[in-house]
N, C-alpha and C positions, 0 to 999 in steps of 0.2 A: 594762495602761496604755492602755486604749482609751476611757476615759471619765473625766470629772471626778468625783471622789468626795468623801466627807466627810473631815474631819480625824480621823485614827485615832491613838490613843495607847495605849501599853501598855508593859510592861516584861518582861524575861526571867523575873523571879520570878513574876509573876502569870500569865504565859503566856496572855494574852487579847488580843482585838482589840476595843477600845472605840471606838465611833463617837461622836466629840465633836460634830460638826456635820454635818448632813445637807444634801444638795443634790438638787434635783429633776431634774437632767440625766440622761436615761436612759443606761443602760449599753449600749454597742455590743457585739455578739457577732461574733467573728471566725470566718468560715467558711473551710473548706479545700476546695478544688475537687479535689484529688488528691494523690498522693504527691509528695514533694519530694526532689530529689537530695541525698544526704548529702555529696556532694563540693563542688558549686558552689552549692547552694541553689535552683536553678531547678526548674521542674516536670519530672517524669519524662517526660511526653509520651506519644505513641502510636506504634505501629508503622506500617509502610506499609499494613497491612491494617486499621488503625483500632482495634486492641486496645491495652490498656495495655502500655507498653514494660517488659519484664522482662529485665534484663541477665544475671542469674544464675538459672538454673532450679533450682539446688540449694537456696539459702537465700532467694532473692527480695530480696536487699539492694538498696534503691532507688538506682539510678544512671541518669542521663539518657543519651540516645544520644551526644551529643558527648563526654562524659566516658568513656563506654564505648569509643568509637572511638579516643580518644587512648590509653587504657590498653592497647588491643590493638595500636596502631601504635607507641607509644613507651615504654610502661610495662612492667610485669611480666606482663601478659596474664592476670592472675588476679583473682578477686573479693577485695576488701579484707577481707571478713568471713570467708568460709569457705575462701579461698585455692584455690578450684576454678578451673581454666583456663576462660576465657570461650570459648564456642562462637560460631561466626559466625551472626548473625541475618540474616534476609532484609532486604535493603536496605543491607547493609554490605559493603565491599570485602574480598577475601581477603587474609590476611596470612600470613607464613611460619609453618608449623607447623599450619595448619588441615587438618583431615581432609576427605575428599570426603563431602559431604552429598547423599545421593540424594533426600532428601525436600524439598530447598530448590530451587525452580525460580526462580533469580534471576540469570540469566547476565549481564544488563546491569550490575548493580551489582558482581557478583563479579569481572568483568574490566574494570571502570571504563569501560564503554561510554558512560556519561553524560558523562564528561569529553570524549570525542571529539565527541559531539553538540554540547557547549557550544562547542568550538572551531569547528565547522562553521558555527555560527550567525554568528559574527563574520566568518568568511571570506566568506560569501555577502553580508553587509552591505557589505563592501568591494567585492565584484564588482558589486553593484547600483549603486554610484556611477559605474562605468565604462560603463554601458549606458543611455544616454538613451532614453526612450520605451518601454523594456521594463518589464514588470511585475515588481517586486522579489520578490513572493511566488512568482511562477512560476519565476524563476531560482533562488530559494532551494530550491524543492521539487525541481527537477531535480538541483541540486548535492547536495542531501541524499540523494536516492535513489542517485546514483552512488557517493557515499562509503560508504553502508551496504552496497551490493552488493560493494564491494571487500573488505569484511570477511566476506562470506558470510552476511550477515544481511539479510533482507528485511523491509520495513515495508509492510503492506497498508493501513494506515489513513491514509497520506499524511503530508506534512511538517508539518501543523499541530500535531501532537502533539510533534514534535521541538523546536519553537520556543516551546513553552508557557513563558512567563516564570515562572509560579507553580511549575511543576515544577522549573525550573532553580534558583530560589531555595530550594525545599525541599531539593534535593540539596546545595546549599552549606551549608545549616543542618545537615544530617545529617553533613557532613564537618567539623563543628566551626568553622563560619564561615570556612572556608578559601576563597580565591578562586583561580581558575585563572590561572597565570602566562602572560600574553599581552603583546604589545607595548602600550606606554602609549597609542599613537595608536589602537589597536583597542579596548582595554579601558579605559573611563573610570574604572573602580573601582580600577585598579592604583595610582594615586597615593594613594588612601585606604588601600589595603592596606599600602603601604610606610610610610605615616605611623603605622599601628598597630604596626608592628614597631620603630619608633624608640624610644629610651629616653625616659622621662618627665622626666628631669633629667640634668644633667651638671655636672662640675666645670669651673670657669673659672679657669685659672691667672693669677696676677698677672703683667702684662707684665714681661719680663726687664729692659726698659729702666728700670723703676721699682724692681724688687726687687733686682737685682744691685748697683747702687750702694749701696743700704741695707746689704746683706750685707757689702760691701767696707768700708764705714765702720764697721760693728760689729767686723769683724776688726781694723781699724786702731785702734779704740778699745781693744780688748783688748791689743794690743801696747803702746800708750801706757800702759795701766794697769800692765803688767808693768814698764816702765821707771820709772814713778812709784814703785812699791813697792820697786824696786831702790835708788832713791835714798833713800826714806824710811827703810827698814830699816837700811841701811848708813851712814847719816849721822845719828846721833842728835844731840840738842841737850843738851849737858852742863849748861847753866844752867837747863834746864827739863825734866829727865828725866821727871818725873811727867806733865806735859802732853803731852810727846812720845809716851810709851808709851800713854796713854789715846787720843790722837788716832789713832795708827797702828792700834790695836785696833779702833776704830770704823770706820776706813776699810776694813780687811780685811773686816769683816762686811758693810758696805754694798756692797763690790765683789762679795762672794759672793752677796748678794741680787740684784744686777743680773744676774750670770751665770745664776743659777737662773731668773730671770724671762725672760731673753733666749733661752735654749736652746729652749723650746717655740715661740718665735716664728719659727723658721727656715722654716716651710712654710705660710704663709698662703694661703688659697684663697677664691674666690667660687663661688657655685652659681647655676645657672640652671634654671628650671622651664618646662615646656611644658604649659600648661593646656589648649590645644586638643587635644593628643594624648590627654590624660586623658579629655576629653569624648568624643572619637571612639571610644576603646577601651571605656569603661565606661558611656557613655550613648548607645547606638545608637538610631536612630529606630525608633519603633513596637515597641520591646522594653522589658522591665523595666529600670529603672535598677540598675546593678550596683556603684555606689560603696558603700564600706564605711560602716556606721553609726558614729556617734560619740556618746559621752556627754560632756557638758560640766559641769564642777564649778565652782561659784562659792561662795567661803567668805566669811562675815561673822561678826562676833562682838559688835559693839557699835554700835547704831544712832546713838549720840551721836557717837562718833569716826568712824564710817563712815556718813555721811548716807544715808537711804533713797533719796533722789533720785539719788545717784551710783550706788548699787546697781541701781536701776531702769533707768538708762541702760545699764549693762553688760548686764543681762539682755535688754533690748530689742534691743541690737546683736547679741546671740547668736541670738535668735529670728528675726531678719531676715537671717541669713547666706545667701549665695548657695550653697545646698546643699539637696538634697531634704529637705523638711520632715519626712517620715516617717522619716528616718534620723538625726534630731537629737533628743536627750533632754537637757534642761538640769536639773541638780539644784542647788538652793540650800541650803547648810548654814548654819543659824542657830545658832551655838554659844552665843549669849546667850539663846536661847529667848524672844525679845522679841515681844510681841504687835504692836508697831509694825512690825517687819519683816514679820510675817505679813500684816497688813492692807495694808501697802504692796505686797507681792507680789500680793495679790488685785487691787488697783487696776492694777498693772502688767499682769497677765494680761488684764484687760478692755481696757486701752488697746492691747495688742499685737494684738488682733483688727482694729484699724483701722490701726495703724502698719505691721505686717508686709506686708499687701497693697500699701500705698502705696509702700514701699521697693522691692518686687519689680516693681511695675508700671512705675516710672519709673527703676529702676536707680540710685538715689541713693547717694552716698558722702559722709561716713561715715553709718552707720545707727544711731548714738546720737543721739537727737533733740536733746539739749542742745547737743552740738557742731555738729550739722547746722544748726540754726537760728541759732546764734551766730556761725558762720563768716562773715566778710565776703568772700564770693566771688561770682562770677557764677553764680548757681544756674540760669540759663537755658542755660548752655553744654551743648551736645550733647543738649538736650532738644527733641524735635520734636513731642511730643504736644500737641495744642491745649488739652487740659484740664489740663495740668500746673500752670499758674499758679493756677487756681481750686482744684485739689485741694491744692496746697501751702498756700495761704492757709487753707483749711478745716482742714488737718492742724495747722498752727501754732496755730490757735485751740483745737483739741482738746488739744494738748499744754499750752497755758497753763492750761486748765481742769484737766488732769491734775496739773500742778504745784501748783495751788491745793489740790486734794484731798490730795496728799501732805503739803504744808506744814500743812494742817489736822490731819492725823494726828500730825505731829511736835509741834504745839502742844498737842494733846490729851494726848500721852504725858508732858508735863511735869507733869501733875496726876495723880499716882498715887493711886487710892482706897486707903483704909486696909485694906479687905478684899481688895485685889488686883483685877486686871482680870477682866472677864467678857466673853464673846462675845455676839453678837446674840441668841442663844437663852437668855441668862442662865446659860449653862454656865460655870463658873470656868475661866479660862485655865490649862492644865496647867503652863505655864512661869512662874508667878508667882514661884517661887523659882528663879533661873537656875542655882543650884548643886545643886539637888535636885529633879529632875523626871523624868517618864517619857519614853520615846521618842515623837516626834510625826512624822507624815507626812501629807501631803495632795497629791494630784495636781490641780494648778490648771488645767492644760491637757492634754488627751489627744490621741492621734493620730487620733481618729475624725473630726477635721475636715479631714484631709489626704488626698491621693490619691497614687498612684504616679508622678505627673508632677512632684512637688516642690511642689505647691500646698498650701494649708492652713497650719496652725500646728504647730511642733514641740511636743514634750511638755515640760511645766514641772512640776517636783516640788519641794515644800517639805519639808525634813526638819530635825529637831532631835534629835540623838542623846541618849540617856539620860545623865543626870548624877547621881552620888551622891557625897557627901563622902568616903567611904572609898576611892574609886578614883582612880588616876592617869589623867588624860584626855589628856595629851600635846598639849595645845593644837591648833595647826593641823595637825600631822602626824596626830594622832588623828582629827580631823574628816575629813581626806582619806581615811583608811583606812575610816572608817564610810561615806563616800560611795562608795568603791570596792566595798564589799560590797553596799550597797543597790542600786546601779546594776547589779551583776552579777545580782541577783535579779530586778529589774524589766525591764531592757532588755538588759544584757550586750553592749554594743557592743565590738568588738575594739580600739577606740582611745578614749582619754579625753583631754580638754583641761582643764587646770587654770588658772583665772584668779582673781586677787584681785578683790574686789568693786569696786575703783576702777580696773580696767583694762578698758576697753571695746574691742570689736573695731573697729578703724579701717578694716580691709580686709575686705569681705564675702566675698572668695575665699580667706581665710586657710586654711580647712580643705582646700580643693582644693590649695593650695600644699603642704601637708604630705602629702597623699595622693599627690602626684607622687613622693615618696620612699618612702612605705610600700607603695604598690601597684605599684612597679616590680619586676618579677619577678627581675631580676638583683641588685638592691641591697637592696630593701626588707625582705627576710626577716631580716636581721641588725641592723636599726635598732631601737633601744629607744625613742628619743624624738627629736622635732624641736623645737629651741628657737628661738624668735623673739626679736629684740631688743625692748626696751621703750623707748617714747618718752613724754615727759611734756608736759602742757599748762600746768601751774600755775606755771611757773618764769619769772622775769624774764629778759630777753634777755641780760643779762650773766652769768647763771648763777654767781653769786658763790661758791657753795659746791660747785660741780661736781656738782649733783644729777642732771644728765643722764647721768653715767657713760659718756660717749662713748668714752673710751679702752677701757673694759671691753667695751662692745658692738661697737665698730667695729674694734678691734685685737685684743684678747686672745682673744675668743671665735672670731673668724675664723681666728686662728692655730691654736687648738685643733681647729678643724674639719679642718685638714689632717693631724691625727695620728689620734686615735681619736674625736674629737668634743668639743663644748663640754660644760660642766657644766650642770646644771639650776639655774636661778637663782630658782626659787620661784613663777614665774607665766609665762604666755604660752608654755606648753610642752604638746605633744601626745605622749602616751605610747602605747606598745603595751601593752595590758592584760596580755598574756602576760609581758612583762618585769617589770611591777609585781607579778605573782603569784609571782615568785621563780624562774621557769624560766631555765635557761641559754640562751645564744644557740645557735642551730643551728650545727652544724659547717660551716664554709665549704668549698665545693668549687667547681670550675670550672663544673659543670653539675649541680645537685642533681636527683636523680630525683624527689623528692617535696618540693614547696615549697608555700608558702601563696599562693593566688591568689584574687582576688575577681572573676574573669571566667572565661568559658569559653575564653579565648584568651590564650596567653602571647606572649612577644616574637616567636616565629616563627610565630604564628598557630596554634599547636598547644595542645591541651588539657593540663591538668596536674592532678594529684591531691594532696590534702592529707591523705587518710585515713591514709596510712602514717606521716607525721610525727606526726599526732595520736595514733595507736596507740603510737608509741614513747614519747611523753611520758607517756601513761597507764601503760605498763608500767614505765617508769623510776621514776615517782612511787610506784607501788604496791609496787615491789620494794625501794626504798631507805628509805621512811619511811611512817608511818601518816598518811593524809591528814587525819585529825582533829587530830593534833598540829600539823599545818602550817596548815590553813585554819580549824579550829574545827568545832563540831558543827552543821553545816548541810549536809544532803545536797544540797539544791538549789544552794547556793553552790558546793560542791565539784564538782558536775557541770558547772556553768557555767564554772568555772575551767579545766576540762579540754577545753572546747569551743574549737577554734581559730577558727572563723568567727563565734563569738558567737551571740546569740539565746537566747530562753527557750523552755521547753516550751509549745507552744500549748495543750496539754490542761489546764494549770494555770489555775485560776480566779483572778480578780483579787483576791478576798478572801484566798485562800491565799497569793498573792504578797505582799500587803501584810502579812499576819501574819508571813511569813518575813522580810520587810524589817525589821519591828520587832524581830524576834529577833536579827538579825545586827548591829544597831546598838545593842544593849544594852551597858551599861558593863562587864559581866562576860564578854562574848563572847570577848575576846582572852586571857583567863586561860589559862595553860598551852598557848599556841599560839606560833607563830613570827611572829605579826603584829608589825611594827616591827623585826624582826630579820632575817628572810629574806623576808618577804612584805610588800608595800605600802610606804608611806613609812617611812623608818627613824627610830627613836627613839634617844635617847642624846646628842643635841646640838641646840642652838638652830638651828644651820645644817643642818637636816634635809634641805634640798634638795641641798646638796653631798654629804652622806653617802649619800643615795639614789643619786645619779649615780655615785659612787665604787664602790658595790656592783655596779651594773649594768655598768659598764665592766670590773670585775674578773671578771664572769661571761662576758665575751667579747662583750657587746653593744657597738655603736658608736652614736654620736649624730650628728645633723646640725644645722648652723646655717643657718637660712633667712632671708635678708634680701630680701624682695620689694621691688619699686620703690615700691609704696605701703606705708607703714608698717602692720605687722600689728596691733599693739596700742598704745594710748596710755592714759595715766592721770594720776593726781595723785601728788605727792611732797611730803614735808615741805620747806619752803623756809627756815625760820628756823634760826639757828645751833644752838640748843639741841637741837631735834629731829633735825637732821642729825647732830650728834655722838652722840646716843643711838642713832641707827640704825647708825652706823659701829661703836659699841661693841658692839652686839648681834651684828653680823657677825663682829667680831674674837673675841668670847667663843666663838661657835659654832665658829670655825676652831680655836681652841686646845683646845676640848673634843675635837675629832676627833684632834688631834695627840697628846693624852695618853690616848687610848683604845686599845682593841684594834684599831681600824680605822685606826691611823696609816698613812698611805700609804708610809712608809719600808719597811714589811714586809708590809702587808696584801695578800693575794692572791698571794703569791710562789709558793705551791705549785701553783696553777692555771696561772700563767704567762700569763694572758690580758690582763693590763694592760700595754700597751706602755711601753717605757722612757721616752720623752718625755712620755707621758701621766702616768706616775708622777711625773716631775719637776715637771710642772705642778701636780699635786695637792699635792706637797710644798711648792711655792711658795705655794699657796693656804692652807696651814695654818701655816707658819712666819713669814709676813710680819709679824704683829704684833710679833715680837721686834725688828724694826728700830727700834722706838720708843726703846729704851734707847740704842743708839749715836747715833741721830739727835738725841735730846734732849741728850746730852753734846756732840755736835758743834755744836749750836746755841748752847751756852753757852760753849764754848772761845774763840771770837773775842772775846767780851766780857771773859773772864778775861785774855786776852792784852793787851787794851787797858788794863785796870785795873792789871795787874802789870807792864806794859812788857816782857813776855816775847814772843819771837817764835819760832815753831816751824816756819816755812816759809821758804824762801830769799827773799832780797830781790830786788826787780825789777831786771833787767839781767843776772843770772847765767844760766849755762847751765841750771841746774836749774829756774829760773823758766820757761824756754822749754818744758820738759816739762809744767809745771803749766798753762801757757797752752794748749798743744796739746791737753792732756787735756780742758780745758773747751770748747775749740772742737769737738773730736770729739763731746762730749756733745750740744751743740746741733746739730751737723751730722747725727748719726745720728737725732736727734729729728725734724728737718725732713724727712729722707729717709723716715722712717717715716710721717710725715703725708702725704707725697706719694703713697705707694701705698695708704694707708688712706682718704684723703679727709677725715680729721679736720682741723679748722681749727687754726691756731696758737693762737688765743685759748682754744679748748677744751682743748688740750694744756696750756697754761700754767695754766689754772684747775685742772686735775687735779693738776699738780705742786704748786701752792700748797696745795690741800687735803690732799694726801698728807702734807705736813709738818705741817699743822694737826691732822689726825686722828691722826697717829702720836704726837705729843707730848702728846696729850690722851686720846682714846678708846682707842687701842691700848695706851697706858701703863696705864690703869686696867683694861683687859682682862687684861693680864698679872698685875697684882696680884690681881684678882678670881679668876682661874683658879688661881693658885698658892696662894691662901689658902682654896681649897675652898668658895667661896660666902660667906665671911664678909662680904665687901663687896657682897653681892647687891643691896643697895638701889640701887646705881648702875645696875642693869640697867633698861632702859626698853623699852616696847612700841612698835611702829610705830603711828603715828597718822595719820589722814587729815586733811589741811588743806582746808577748804572753799574753793572758788574764787569763791564769791559775793561781789561787791564790796559794801562798806559805806561808811560815812562816812570811813573811813581810806584808802580806795583799794583797788585790786585786789590789790596785793601788800603789804597791811598786815602780814601775818604775817612778811614778810621783816625787818621792823624790830622785831619783838617779842623782847625779851630776857627769858629765864627763867633765873634764876641756878642754876647747877649746879657741882659740884666739878670737872667736866670743863673748865671755863673757867680754872681756876687755873694749870695748867702753861704753856699758851701765853701767858697774861698775864704770868707771871713771866719767861719767856724774853724777851718783848718789852721789858719794863722794864729787865732786865739789859743787853740790847744797846743800848738807848737811853742808859743811863748810861755804858756803855763808850765809845760814840761821842763823847759830850760830854767824857769824861775824856781820851780819846785826842787830840782836837783841842786841848784845853787844854794837855796835856803837850807836844805838838808845837810849839805857839806859844811855850812857855816854854823849850824845849830848843834851838831854833834850826833852821836849814835841814837839817842832816845827819840829822834824825829823820823827815823827810817821806817818804823812800823806804820805810822800814819801815812807816810809818803807812798808806800806800796799800794794802799787802797786808792789814793788819789790818782796815782799813775795808771792803775788798772782801768779806770773809767775813761781817762784821756786816751789811753792806748786803744780802747774799744772804739772810740770815735775815729781816731786816725785810721784804724784798720778798715772800718767801713767806708771811709772816704778815699781809700787808696786808689781805686780805679779812676776816681775823679782827678786826683793828683797826677796820675800817670797820663790821663788824657789831656790835662792842662799843660803838661810839659811838652807835648807834641812828639814828633818823631825824633829818633836819635840823630845827633849831629845837626839838628835844626832847632835852634832856640828862638821862639817867637819874641817879638818886642815886648809882649805882655809879660813874659817871664822875667825879662830884665827889669821891668818896672817893679814887679813884686819882689824881686831879689833886693833891690835898693831899699824898698819899704821895710822888708823884714830885717835887713842889716841895721837900719836906723832904729827900729824898735828894740832889737836885741842890745844895741849899744846903750840905749837909755836904761834898759833894765839892768845891764851890767854896771853902769855908773851908780845906779841907785843901791845895788847890793854891795858894790866895792869889796870884793872878796880878798884883795891883797892887803887891806888895812886891818891890823890886829884889833879885835874887839876888846876894849878894856872896861872893867866894871867900875862903877862910881856913881855919884849922884847925877840925876838928870839936870842938865844945864838949863833946859827950858822951864823946869819947875822952880829951881832954886835961884836962878838969875846969875849974872856974871860975878857979882860980889860975894857969892856964897863961900 
């Protein structure tokens, strides 16, 4: 991946590498200057005599001196390959168990004399400050000679050699970057040393002043709930036994749902990261950058529903991340095999050569150009470079020209030639049939333009996996698994970031935020993924349909972080590749002897080894199962999967890597393997994200929820009612598929016992929640039935039982307000979430139950997620908000609304005719009907459409409502005076 190559296409059956499109850019050759340490990845280096450093004389296994020193000092003292005990090498201090070496004349290092010399240097610096007029060098020399003579060792060459800074720095490097412990006032590096030992992140507990009242109110609500059911169950309503029984059954289920939802919320936490410590530890000055590489996956499938300009902004924000460029590889999966997407990416790669340097030079935020240039902010804030204004103006003009070129490609794509698309060299586009085409791959940007200081451009790769009609491709999960294999062949970074094409990186330091968890020696080894919250730009300020999902992102996921970790939500998540490859979490221990590190230095300033853990993984895999049955028939991919630190074989040619990449993304590669079952993204449910995280947590991994001060990712979301309901339907169907599968969280993973109880309850809640639609639908209709039939199943106002009812409702709102207090969610956002919970339950969740139970018979109700363009037009910026697309999902909430409106009219009319004694009972009935109408208000507003534009649908419903009201009015007949007398039907006409 060192150069920009042509477009290669091929399939597993043909087993060939066909160059579709050539490029004239020369291929860079990677040179190796020497051996590389197999533990930390740094150069092996030289001995004190200038020879190549060889740690083990028996097998010559390449290990650098710092790793060798750590293994002798803290490890097993044996070679990881041949298990021969390490001998002391000249320049290394003696450790327990070393034999006397007669041929090694190294007394200073053997007895740590250099450490004493280093201390003497600082002592004489302090003495020189107390002698005005004296020569500091002379004083230092005398002091140095006296100290050495006290040890019986003479120095004939003078003190200049003792205070040689280069020699002192070399000694510190040989000791594994350890610093001598001296007083902070004497040693200015002690503060930095202490900083490198500090953790990279920490948990921040919610203040007890906010959390304790919330817990107390939840407990009080539970007590009131018990009193409520004690009254409801033991006080039936004889005149309406049917309504009473149904309502109590619904209330029991809703109470159970609340308890299951509330239990995992008992331990919410926040987290704090320290980016400065990460930089000090893994980005030392004048040394190679030791941050871990990362592969970034961007998935797209339809350039019409997912506009190329939106995808381009996402990719540009990735390429401009504040992270070493040579450690980033961006892979774009085009599941629609669209030539429009391919050409748009080519334009994006060319524009990135201008955009990325501009972002890094002036440290701008955000680094998605569309958002950056459209934000109405003070762009001169914190900008001190004199050329910034000029460069910004030039870059804005460049971006406008870039948009023109992208829009021209979109306009061109609307006119499809009869013979299909052809590329510039008249070669037919391989993806003319999006459902039947070979694998395609092209490296649009290589790493040859970058350097080890983080400059240059990251790698950008376009791929489109092979599609054949006879194969099951598993939509997005299958595309991500293909990306996982291709990236393992080409770059094999130990961490991967998954993003939808409409979610751009709003925070350029987002990868560094995640690395504060992954690269923490004490915590990171057991973390499978770091999930970030998603925020959205395309929504109106009122957020009518709760598209922001604030309660999910700011309350539910933060609470899960206090247990075993949040679930994977489909985007904005950084994974450990090892966890995605199906490996179990390493066994937790207080101080692991062999752990994964990405630096020569651990929390105590000591070296650590990863070879032992890697060997255990290999042995376990080879002894328990055949690697071919798990990973497929690709030796290169299997080898990369067993590599803890990532990276590819430098001896492999680029052509060989590309040929192997085509092989691993063929449609038949996953046959008779564990892909989608134990390896990669999980198949078997539309909610593949939740199923994947469930399997990881069951293997013992944990996850982390990171909420940086600056939002990590932002994107677009569907804002009109129809698309929102279809989105909720898709989530509900996926949850029910998991519930009725072998991965049901009620029993899945019990044998291993690695899924914590509260985490299991959270997963149970995430799969059974659609069933609340049935009791909620009935409960929304019962108030109208009570009004129409003049039956009442709750106590009248003024009784003792009514006080329990009122107290319960007060506790509901009080617990909600206290929850908002510690979470920071606004009351309006919470209320919008409650409203749409009712709307989605009686529509999308209801149809999800029907669709799942009928085994896909009603599959036509399923809808794919679509991207809504943000571009304003003649209808305004939020014209999609007012678009009504008729769907059967709108029928249940519309029916519930009409029934309750009729009930309210009938109730008022009956109360007027019956006299004053009926108003007390009417208030209770109206309360519940008004509760239903208040929750359905956003639905009614969306159904009415935009002002001054009444859809035909509204006219039809108006006529229907008028007819129903007329019938009810005729039945009641309020203008006729009610006279008392015998019942004519009972007595007869002759009475």
